[in-house]
Structure formats: structure tokens, C-alpha cells
N, C-alpha and C positions, 0 to 999 in steps of 0.2 A: 666221368671226367668233369674237371672244374669248369672248362669252357669250351666252346665250339672252336674257337679260333684265339690263340695267342699271338700277338706280335711284338717280335724284339727289336726296338728299336722305335723311335717317335719322330724320325726325321720325315721328309716329303713321303718318300715310299712307305713308311711304318704308317703314319697317322691317315694316310688316304687309305690304305688297307683295312686300318680297324674301322674307320667311320663306314666304308662302304660295306664290311662285314655286317656292321650292325644295322646299317640300311635294309640288308638281306636278311635280316631276322637271327643272325646269330649272336650267340653268348660270346661277348669279347673281352678280351684284356689287352692292354700294351704294357710292356716293360720298358723302362729308360730310365738309366741311372742319373742322366742328367736333365736340363729342361727339355721338355717336348719342342718339338719343331727341329730338333736335330742341329746339324753343322749349318746347315741353308737360313734358318731364322736368327740362330744365335751368333755364330762366327762364321757366316759364308755369304750367300747371295744378299740377303736384306742390309745388314749393316754396311757391305761393301757399297751397296749402289746409293745408300744414304750418304756417304762420303764422298761418292763420283758426284752427287749431285752437288753436294757443297763447294768441291773443287771446280766444277765446271760454271758455278754460278760466280764465284770469285773470279775465274777467268774471263767470265762474260762482262763482268764489271769493268774490267781492264780496258776493254773495246768498245765499252757502251758511247764514249765520247764520239765515236766514229758516226754515229747517228743522233747526236746532239743531247745524250743524257751525260752528265758529268756528277759522277759520286764522289771525288776524290780516292784518294788511296785506299784501298780496303784493308781492314784488320783483321785480325784472327783470334777469336776467345776459344781456346783448344778445351777448356773444362766444359764452356757450353756445349761445344760441337760433340764431344764424347757423349753428353749427356741428352742431347737431344737423338742422336743415334742409337744410344742405350733405350730410349723412350720408347722409339718405333720397335724395337726388338720385343720389350716387355709387352706391348699393346698387341701384338701379333702371336707370341706364344702365350698369352693369356686368351687370346681368342682360341687359338686351337685346344687349349685346357676347356675352355667352354665347350667348345664342340663335342668332346668328349663326355662331357657331363649329359648334354642335351641328347646324345644318342646312346647314352648309357653304356659307354666303355670304360671299363675299370683299368686304372692307371697304377700299374704297379712299379714302385721305385726301387731301384737296386740293379747291380750287375747280374745279368742273366746267364745261366751255363747250364747246359744240358746233363739231365741225370742219365734219361735213355730217351728213345724216340719220341714218347709222349709227356716225359715229365722234365720239366726245367725248375732249376734253382734259381730265384729270384731274391737277392739279398738274404733274408732270415727265412724265407718261406719257400715251400716247394707247391708248384702248380702243375694241372696235368690239363692237356689240351688235345682234341681230335686231331686239329690240325695247326701247324705253326708256320709264321712266317717270319724269315730272318731278314731284317732290314737296318744293319747295322752300319751302314755308311762307308765312310773312308776317311783316312786321316792324311795330313801332310807328309810326303816323302822326306826321307832325310838323305843328307850329300855328306859323304866321307870328307873330313877335313874342314868343313863347316858346321861347327856345333853350335846350334840354337840356344841362346840364353834367353829370348824373347826380351831382349832390352837392346841389344846392340846388333845381334844377327838374329832375324826373325823369322817365323813361318807366316802362313797365312793370317793364323789367329794373332800372333804378336804386332803384326803389321796394322792390325784395325785399332789397336789403341795408340791414337796420335800423341806422340809426345811433344812437350812445351820446351824450346821451341821445336818445329818442324826441323829435322836434320837437314845441314844444307847440303848433303851430297849422298844419295842412296845408289846403292848398286841393286838391280834385281837379277837374279841367279836363274834364268830361264824365261825364254820368250813365249810363252803361251798365254792362255788366258788370263790366268791369274797373276802372272808378271806383268802383264800390259796394264791391266785395272789398277793396279796399284801404283805402277809408274806415272798413270795418268794422274791419280788422286794427287801423289807426292809433288808430281810436276807441276798441276796447277795451285797447288797450297804454296810454292816457292822453292821446292828443292830441285837442284840440278841433279838429273835421273841419268844413269846408264842401264842398259839392258844388254846382256850378254845371252846368247843363244848358241848350244853344242851343235845342232843341225843347220845345213846351208840356209835354212829360211825359218822366220818366226811363224807362229802361230800355225803349225803343224795341222794338216787336215783341211784347212781353207783353200780355196780356189787360188792359183798362184799368181794371177791377176789381181785379185783382191786384195791378196796380201803385199803385195807391191805397191797398190795404192795407200793402201793402210799404213804402211811402213813410212811411206812418205810424207804422209798428213803428220804421223808422230815424230819424226824428225823436224817438220817444220815447227813444229810445237817446241822444240828445244830438248826432246829426249833422244839421246845418243843411243844407236842401236847396232851392235857388234856381233856377227853371227860366227860359227865355225870358232868358238871359244868357249873355254870352260874354266871353272875357278878350283885351283889344285887345294888351296889352304887358306887360314884366315888368322890373324891373331890380333890380340889387343896392342894398340903402342900408344899409352895414355889412355884418352877418351876416344880414341879413333880405330878404326878396324884397316888393318893391312891386308890386302888379299893379293894373292899370286895369281894372275890370270896366265892361260897359255893358249895360243893358237893351235888348234887341232891339226891344221893342215902342214904349218911349217915347223911347229915345236917351240917357236919364240915365246919364252916367258918375261912378263913384266910385271911389276910391283904398284898396285895404286892404293890410294888411303880413302875411306868412304866414313861417313860419319853412322851409317846405318846400312844393313846387308839383308836384303829378303832372299830367303831361299824357297824357289818357287818352281820345283823341278818334277810337278806332279803329285798325285796322291795315291796310296796304297790302300786296297780294302782293308776294313779293320774286323778281324774274326778273333782276336786274342782273347782268350778266357771264356769263349764258348764253349770249349769242350766237345767240340764238332764229332770227335770220334766216339763219344759215348751214344750219340743218335746215329752211328752208321754212316757220317758224313765225311769228307774230305776235301782238301782245296786243290786249285791246279797249282803249277811251278809260280805263277804270279799272285797266288794267295785268293784267286777267286773261287765261289762256289758255282759249278755248271748246273746250268737249267735247262729245260725245254721251252717251248713258245708259251706254255701254259704255266711258266715260272716254276716248274716242279724240280726238285733236287732228284737223286737216284733213289731218294726216300720219298715216295709219292706224297705221303701227307705233310711233308715238310717242304716249303717253298722259299725261295730266295729273291730279293729285289732290290734294284737299286744299284749303287755302287760296289756292293759287295757282290752282285751276280754278273759283273762284267762291263766293258766299255760300251757307250761314252759314259764317264761319270757325271751324269746331269741331273739336277732335280727334276725337270719335266720328263725325263725319261723313267726315272723311279716313279713319280708320282703315277705314270700310267702302268707301270709294272705291278704297283701294290693294288691298282683297282683289278687288274687281271689276276692277281693271286686270290684276293679276296672272293671274287665272283666264282673261279675254280673251286676254291674250299666250300662254297655254299653251293655247290653242283650246277654252276651254269657252264654253258659252252663258250668258254672266253680263252682268246689268244693273244698275244702279243705279236702283232702283225703289222706295225707301223712300215709305210712304205720309206719313210725317211725322219731323222731325227734331228731337228735344226741345232745350230750352234751359235753362238751370239758371244762377243769381245765386246762389253757395255762402257767404251770410251766414247769420246766424241772426237771425230765422226765414230758410229757402231761401224763394227763389222760383224755381218750376220750372214747366215747360209743355211740352205736345206737342200738336201739331194746329192746328185754327183756332180763333182767338179769337172771342168772340162777335159782333163786328164784321165780323170776316172772314169768318165764316159767313153772316151777313145779306148784305153784300157780293155773295157768290156765289151768291144768290139762296134760299139756305135759309130756312125758317120754322122758327126756332130756339124750344126749350125750355132752361131750365138749372135745376141742382140744386145748391145750395149747402148744404156743412155746415160749421159752424165749429168750428175747432181748441178753443174754449172750452169745447164740449160733449162733447172727447174726454177719457176717464179717462186714457189714456195720456199724452195732451200734457201733462195737471195734473200727473201724476207726474215729468214732465221739467221743469216750472217754464217752460213754452214754449206758452203758449196763444194768442198772437198768430197771425193767418191763417185759412185756410179752404180747402176743397177745392171747384172749381166744375167743373160738367160741362157741356158745352155739347152739345147733341142734336138732332136734326132732328125737329122735332114728328109728323110724319106717319108716319115709319118707326122712331123710336126708335133710329136710326142714331148712333153716339157719333162727334162731329166734333171734340171737343177736350177737354183737361183742364189745368186751370191749379190750382198748389198753392202756398199760401203757408203755410210751417210748418215746424217740426223735421224733418229728414231727409226733405225734401220730393223731393229726388232720387232718395232711394231708393225712394219710392212710385211716382215716375213710370214705372218699368218695365211694371209691370201696366197702366198707360194707354196707353203705347207698344205693348205686345202687342195689347191690346185693339183699338186702331185698326188694326194691321197685319190682324186676323182678321176685320174688319168686324163687331165686336161691337156690340151694343145696352146700352144703360143696364140693360135688365132682366138681360142676360146678367151683368153685371157684379155686380146686385144680387141676383142668385140664387147667386152664387158665396159659399160660407163662407169667412168670413175668420177669422184666430186672435183669440182675446180673452185681454187687452186688447193691443190694436196701434195702430198709427198707422195702419194700411191700412184699417181699419174705416172711416175719415173718406171713404175712396173709395167703398166700399160705400153709407153712408150718403148721399154725394152722389148716388150713383146713384139711390137711394129716394127722395131729396128731389125727383127729377125729376118723380116721379109723385105727389108730396106723400105719401109713405109711409114717411119717416123716423120712427124711433123715437125717438130722443133731442134731438130738436128739435120746435117746434110748426111744423106744415106751414101755411104761408099761402099 
């Protein structure tokens, strides 16, 4: 065999797998037809967060006069913004390439396609490997009637390229994480934004109370949110996009015009061109490759990780799965056994959660208690001019066992690490409440939510 381990795909799952395999002494190659870093570093997580920061800085400058800082009206240099964003991407992808070199991971460039269960064609060459990890990620899902041209009708990739000028009116089709992050970016940069969602609530999977508070904050900032609505079709009228919208409950149809339309209705696993059948593999009806907890497919020496291996389609889930697959390939007794996988919407305020929602806990048969602490009672949140939101803790009543934590507020994603660790360690609300948190910090809101479970929070009236 040419390699002990061949990883197909150099996104978060793939490059983690490749580096871990090399750390464990395997001879490793990683095949990637594009730049290393995958969707996340190149056209996903990282550039999106750069634009979110830019938009939030512009929004903050508009309110700075409230505490005595006067900048005047902010202006936007689109070319410089795009260049700054691309510079961050280049630095990070270069860093991954450097890690490959340092760990002696061979980078193979080209489309990978199975010849048989141990042989893969990569570009013009054939390589063989004892173990193979498929980490090919996902791509934006299409929506019939809205043909993406990456100029007027865009997916998440096209939305990253900020046009000059910023479109006056943007429609986001899909009220999930991607839809709201771009809605927040464009809204802060001056667009009038409308978000439509087919389901009764936005951000499916998040706690209902947290979603209600999140949507209230987004609406307060000027983003229009309409649920139970779909986009049937779109056509160009001059340099504008005319979209037919339909209320799925009443059947009422309306026509509205936008300068740009974002199609953000989810993602689909990317397996096209892999020739999985030659390796003895097949996908599910939804296009995923089924795996066990050791990330093995039906062919034990072939693994699948990340988006291609099933929901949730999140970079941090792919990273952990990549490590597990590489460790199993190296003969280690590793499994993917996370208690909970966190989710985040990186708007301002952020919406972040880990573990069970209140309704999910009840559906699982738990007798539930909750503790809620509002950000409006947090001194640190006040100093940040960001008091929308709360921390909500979901707990089993009889045992005090922590089941889930849901946060709407500034830096919610950073506060979530404590909650994830507590869940993994089977901590109780009392464990969290007894842990001294630095003052003044946003993390104190987690402590007080834990105290609120037992009606002992100090900085609110316990009811």
C-alpha cells in the first residue's frame, strides 16, 4: 500500500483526521481538489464571522454616541472589506498547509474517485491505502424555482462576496443559522432584510423560549421575519428580482421585489464523483453515508466523517469525528460518544445551545425544572450595551441533573463551553451554582441561571 491512511477532503473533519493519523505514526495522504480548509475556512465559518464582525462594528459605531463617543456617519469600503476577509482566509488555509508539511502529511491535489475498496484515483494518479476516510463535506441545497446565478440570486458562497453598493433590499429564503447570519451581516451594513421560513418557527432545533427571544431581538434591529411562508419562483425585472411568496397555511400568494435573494434552505452531503459503488458503499435516501460510533462504514477500513456522515452538519462535530476515525484507523479504542453537540447562530446577540431543549427533555420523559437569568440583570452585559437575551438551564427535577443550556446574549458561544463540559461530566445545577465565577463577567449569568433553578438567584426576584 502507498499509505496507511488516505483522507479524502481537507475540511475540518479531513485535516483533523490527517494530522491525528500522522501524530499516531501513520503514513498519511490527504486528497483535496480545492484549497485546504474546506468549506469552513474558505467559504463558510471563517469568512462569515469576519463579515459579522465588520457589520457589528458598523452597527456599534452608530450607537456609540449614547455613551459619548462620536464618530460621525460610518462609510464602507467594499473592496477593502472583501480583501480583509480574504486575507484572514489565506492566513488560516496557509496555516493548515503548514501543519500538513510539519506532520509529513502528503497533500494530493485532484478529484478523488474510488477504483476499488483500497484504491483511489486522485487527479491523474492512483493511490492505495490500508484505511480511507471520506470527509467530503456538503454543499448548499438548491430550491426549485430559484436558480442561483451568484449575482442576484445567491447561495451562501455567493453571499460572501459583498457587492458594491450593498443591496438596498435582501430576501433570505430560510430562517436557519445561515439565513440569519447573512441577514444580520447585510442588515448591519445597510440593507433592508426580510427572512422567510417554511416552518412555524425559525432556527429549528433550538429551544422555543430562546428562539422567541432571539427573533424578538432580530426584529428590534430591523430584520423582518415571516414564518409559514415559501418562495415559489423568482424572475428578473431589470436589475431586480421579483419573487412570488406563498403563505403555506392560507395559500395566499404575493409578489415582492428585492435587489438580492439568498437561498439558505440547508445543505446536502457531497458525494458526487466519489464512485462509492466501486468501494462497496452506498448512500441513504438523504445522501449520507451510514457509519457506526467508530465512524466506520459498512466496509470496516473505510470511514466517513463530518457532513457526509449525517446531521448535524457542523464543523466542530466533523473535527471530533475526524479524530475518532484516525484513532480507530491507528488501532486505538476510540468512539464518537459525545453527550451533546453545541449549536450557535453567530449574530448579535448570539443564540447558542447544548443538550436538550425543554420540550425535548419532556418528550424523553424527564420531569423538568428550569432556571432563567436575564441578560438585562447582568452588569457586564450592560457595560457592553447588549442586554437582550437570557441564560436558560434545563434540569431534571428529582436528580438536579443538567440536561441542557440555552443562551441568547453577547458572546453566548464563548459561554457555552462551560455548559458543554458540565453536560459531559453529568454535573448538576448545584455543581454549576457552587462554582465561583469571576466578577463581572457574562459567565455569571450561567451561575445565576443555575441558582434560579432552586429560586436562589441573587440578582433577580425569584418567582
